[in-house]
C-alpha positions as CSV (number, residue, x, y, z in Angstrom):
1,M,0.0,0.0,0.0
2,R,1.2,3.5,-0.8
3,R,0.4,6.8,1.0
4,C,-0.5,9.9,-1.0
5,D,3.0,11.2,-0.4
6,G,4.5,8.1,-2.1
7,A,5.8,6.4,1.1
8,E,5.3,2.6,1.2
9,V,3.0,1.4,4.0
10,D,2.6,-2.2,5.2
11,V,-0.9,-3.2,6.3
12,T,-1.3,-5.2,9.5
13,P,-4.5,-7.0,10.5
14,A,-4.7,-5.9,14.1
15,F,-3.0,-4.0,16.9
16,V,-3.1,-4.3,20.7
17,V,-5.2,-2.0,22.9
18,A,-5.5,-2.0,26.7
19,A,-8.6,-0.2,28.0
20,F,-9.0,1.0,31.6
21,R,-12.5,1.9,32.7
22,H,-13.0,4.6,35.3
23,F,-16.2,5.4,37.0
24,D,-15.4,8.8,38.5
25,N,-13.2,11.8,37.9
26,C,-10.3,13.1,40.1
27,D,-12.8,14.9,42.4
28,G,-14.7,11.7,43.1
29,L,-17.7,12.7,41.0
30,P,-19.4,10.1,38.8
31,L,-17.9,10.3,35.3
32,L,-17.8,7.0,33.3
33,H,-14.9,7.1,30.9
34,E,-12.1,4.9,29.5
35,H,-8.4,5.4,28.9
36,C,-7.0,3.4,26.0
37,L,-3.4,2.6,25.5
38,I,-2.3,1.5,22.0
39,L,0.9,-0.6,21.8
40,N,3.1,1.1,19.2
41,R,4.4,-2.2,17.9
42,V,2.8,-4.3,15.1
43,Q,3.8,-7.5,13.4
44,R,3.8,-7.7,9.6
45,V,5.1,-10.2,7.0
46,G,8.6,-9.4,5.9
47,A,10.2,-9.8,2.5
48,D,11.3,-13.3,3.3
49,G,7.8,-14.3,4.5
50,G,8.8,-14.2,8.2
51,P,7.4,-12.0,10.9
52,V,8.9,-8.5,11.2
53,W,8.1,-6.0,14.0
54,G,7.6,-2.4,13.3
55,A,5.9,0.8,14.6
56,L,2.5,2.2,13.9
57,D,2.1,5.3,11.7
58,I,0.5,7.3,14.5
59,Y,-0.1,10.5,12.6
60,R,-3.3,9.1,11.0
61,L,-4.4,7.5,14.2
62,Y,-4.0,10.8,16.0
63,Q,-6.1,12.5,13.4
64,S,-8.9,10.0,14.1
65,V,-8.8,10.1,17.9
66,V,-12.1,12.0,18.2
67,A,-13.9,9.7,15.8
68,A,-12.5,6.7,17.6
69,G,-13.8,8.0,20.9
70,T,-17.2,8.6,19.4
71,L,-17.4,5.1,18.0
72,N,-16.4,3.8,21.5
73,G,-19.3,5.7,23.0
74,Y,-17.2,7.9,25.3
75,S,-15.7,11.3,25.1
76,T,-12.0,11.5,24.2
77,S,-11.6,14.9,26.0
78,S,-8.6,14.9,28.4
79,A,-10.3,17.6,30.5
80,G,-10.7,16.4,34.1
81,S,-9.1,13.1,33.5
């Protein structure tokens, strides 16, 4: 796969996310929200057919952080968390 700037991009089928659910804010008031950590390592198939570890292209992920939070059903705002 190739990006619009011509850089070659490998596609990986999945990545690892750890989600931590919180039921209140720092003041102890009820505020259901989650913090998600995305592992910045992915495995892809190398030129020789074997597994190769690499890093995510987080620029596009960062651009989609609000949409991802909306799909998850929670606000992605960092205010008060």
